[in-house]
C-alpha positions in Angstrom: 109.7 100.6 99.1 109.0 103.9 99.3 105.8 103.5 100.3 104.0 104.5 103.6 104.3 101.9 107.0 100.1 102.2 107.0 99.4 102.0 103.0 102.4 99.5 102.7 100.6 97.4 105.7 97.0 97.9 103.3 98.3 96.8 100.2 100.3 93.9 101.7 103.7 95.3 101.0 104.2 95.3 104.6 103.4 91.8 105.6 104.5 88.6 107.4 106.3 87.3 104.1 108.0 90.5 103.1 108.9 90.7 106.8 110.6 87.3 107.3 112.2 87.6 104.1 114.2 90.5 105.5 114.5 89.1 108.6 116.5 86.3 106.8 117.9 88.4 104.2 119.9 90.3 107.1 120.2 87.1 109.3 119.2 88.9 112.3 119.2 86.3 114.7 122.7 86.2 114.6 122.8 90.3 115.1 120.8 90.5 118.3 120.3 88.7 121.3 116.5 89.0 122.0 114.1 87.0 120.4 111.6 90.9 119.9 110.8 92.4 117.0 109.2 96.4 117.2 106.9 96.9 114.6 105.4 100.4 114.1 101.7 100.8 115.1 100.2 101.6 111.8 101.4 97.8 110.2 99.4 95.7 112.2 96.7 95.5 109.8 99.4 93.5 107.5 101.6 91.9 109.6 100.2 88.3 111.4 102.2 88.3 114.1 101.4 84.3 115.1 102.9 83.2 111.4 106.1 85.6 112.0 106.6 83.7 115.5 106.0 80.2 114.4 108.5 81.0 110.8 111.3 83.3 113.2 110.8 82.6 116.8 110.4 85.8 117.3 107.9 88.0 119.5 105.9 90.8 117.0 105.5 93.8 119.4 104.1 96.9 118.4 105.3 100.4 118.9 104.5 103.6 118.8 103.2 105.7 115.7 105.6 107.3 115.6 109.5 106.8 114.8 110.7 109.9 117.3 108.7 108.1 119.9 111.2 104.8 120.1 113.4 105.7 122.1 110.5 106.7 125.4 109.1 103.7 123.9 111.9 101.6 125.0 113.0 103.3 128.1 109.4 102.9 129.3 109.4 98.9 128.8 108.4 98.6 125.8 105.0 100.3 126.8 103.4 103.2 125.1 101.1 106.0 126.4 98.3 107.3 124.8 99.8 110.2 122.9 102.1 107.3 121.4 99.2 105.0 120.2 97.1 108.5 118.8 97.2 109.3 115.0 96.6 113.1 114.8 97.0 113.2 111.0 97.0 117.3 111.5 96.9 120.2 108.6 100.6 120.1 108.8 100.5 115.9 108.6 98.7 116.2 105.3 100.5 119.2 103.9 104.0 117.3 104.0 102.2 114.9 101.9 101.0 117.2 99.4 104.2 117.4 97.3 104.5 114.0 96.6 100.8 113.8 95.0 101.9 117.3 93.3 104.6 115.2 91.8 103.0 112.6 90.9 100.1 114.5 89.1 102.8 116.9 86.8 104.6 113.5 85.8 100.5 112.7 84.1 100.1 115.4 83.3 103.3 116.1 80.7 101.1 113.5 78.2 98.3 115.2 78.4 99.8 118.3 77.5 102.2 116.5 74.6 98.2 116.0 73.5 97.3 119.3 73.3 100.5 120.5 71.7 99.9 118.0 68.5 95.6 119.2 68.9 96.4 123.2 68.5 98.2 122.1 65.3 95.2 121.0 63.8 92.2 122.6 65.7 90.4 125.8 64.4 90.6 127.5 67.9 93.6 126.0 69.6 93.8 125.6 73.5 95.4 128.7 75.5 97.1 129.9 78.5 93.4 130.0 80.1 92.9 126.5 79.5 96.4 125.5 80.9 95.4 127.4 84.1 91.7 125.3 84.4 93.4 122.1 84.4 96.3 123.4 86.7 93.8 124.9 89.0 91.5 121.3 88.8 95.2 119.4 89.7 95.8 121.8 92.5 92.8 121.6 94.4 93.3 117.5 93.9 96.6 117.3 95.1 96.8 120.0 97.4 93.3 122.0 98.3 91.3 119.1 99.3 94.0 117.0 101.8 94.7 120.3 103.0 90.8 121.0 103.6 89.8 117.5 104.1 88.2 117.7 107.7 86.1 121.2 106.2 84.6 119.9 103.2 81.2 118.2 103.5 80.4 114.7 102.3 82.9 111.0 103.3 84.5 110.1 99.9 87.9 111.4 99.1 86.2 111.7 95.5 83.0 113.5 96.3 85.2 116.1 98.6 87.5 116.7 95.4 84.9 116.7 93.0 82.7 119.3 94.9 85.7 122.0 95.4 86.9 120.8 91.5 82.9 122.0 90.6 83.2 125.5 92.8 86.5 125.6 90.2 85.4 124.9 87.0 82.3 127.4 87.7 84.7 130.5 89.1 86.6 129.7 85.5 83.4 129.5 83.7 82.5 132.4 85.1 85.1 134.8 84.0 86.8 133.2 80.6 83.3 133.1 78.9 83.7 130.3 76.4 81.3 128.9 74.6 78.5 126.6 75.3 80.0 123.8 74.7 83.7 124.3 76.0 81.6 125.4 79.5 79.8 122.3 79.3 83.2 120.3 79.3 84.5 122.1 82.1 81.8 121.7 84.3 82.2 118.0 83.5 85.8 117.6 83.2 87.6 120.2 85.7 85.4 117.8 88.6 86.6 114.9 87.2 90.0 115.5 87.7 89.8 117.4 90.9 87.9 113.8 92.1 90.2 111.4 90.7 93.1 113.1 92.0 92.0 113.5 95.5 90.7 109.9 95.4 94.6 109.1 95.2 95.1 110.6 98.6 93.0 108.0 100.5 96.2 105.7 100.3 97.8 108.8 102.4 95.4 109.3 104.9 94.7 107.6 108.1 90.4 108.3 107.5 90.2 105.4 105.7 90.9 101.6 105.7 91.9 99.7 102.6 88.2 97.9 102.6 86.8 101.3 102.0 89.6 102.5 99.5 88.7 99.6 97.5 84.6 100.5 98.1 85.6 104.0 96.4 87.5 103.5 94.0 84.9 100.8 92.6 82.2 103.0 93.0 83.7 106.9 91.9 85.9 105.6 89.0 83.0 104.9 86.7 80.9 108.0 87.2 84.6 110.1 87.1 85.5 108.2 83.9 82.2 109.1 82.2 82.2 112.7 83.0 85.5 113.2 81.8 85.1 111.8 78.8 82.0 113.7 78.0 83.8 116.7 79.4 86.6 116.0 76.8 84.0 115.2 73.8 82.5 118.4 74.6 85.9 120.4 74.9 87.0 119.1 71.4 83.5 120.2 69.5 84.0 123.5 71.0 87.4 124.0 69.6 86.1 122.9 66.4 82.3 124.6 65.5 
């Protein structure tokens, strides 16, 4: 369903039930003569191997992390080396994932730009290019800068990392744009919220957290993110009205 193996296993999309469903749908037992299913290592958190064995008669063997190592894994008699078992999640690995996050954020931003267009028809001080740049910068920090710089940003929570970079960006924007007090306060609250929220979404693409860790962070981080964003928007509107 377009979700990476690790995330799909964590959220239940790649589990024993789904695996058995595909097994039966393809009549796999009539196609192959052996009784072994080789699954990606990162699917282990979502697959009950004993249940698969009981319902299909096939044993589950967890292969390497990366698909490119499957051939070598088979040639070695289904034995994985330490290199095959290691999840590195390097700079390039993180960078490759960012276009997906950017595309998802861009789609949601279209609604925001539509609202801004309507507001500009009635506000005495309409939003302009500088406001769009401010928002776009916060979005890129959450979707690109935070994932790429993940190991180097202080803190453990993704939302904190994104919020921290977003706060720095907000300070730069406010410093150089020179808006009024309400607008400045609004962006100091709203921009870090955007960055924090988008950075937190990257937890689903990362090997840094567990499924339970993702849920815990969302439960803790979402209320302050929503609260800060709401106060920020209110302050921005007041600044445009006065």
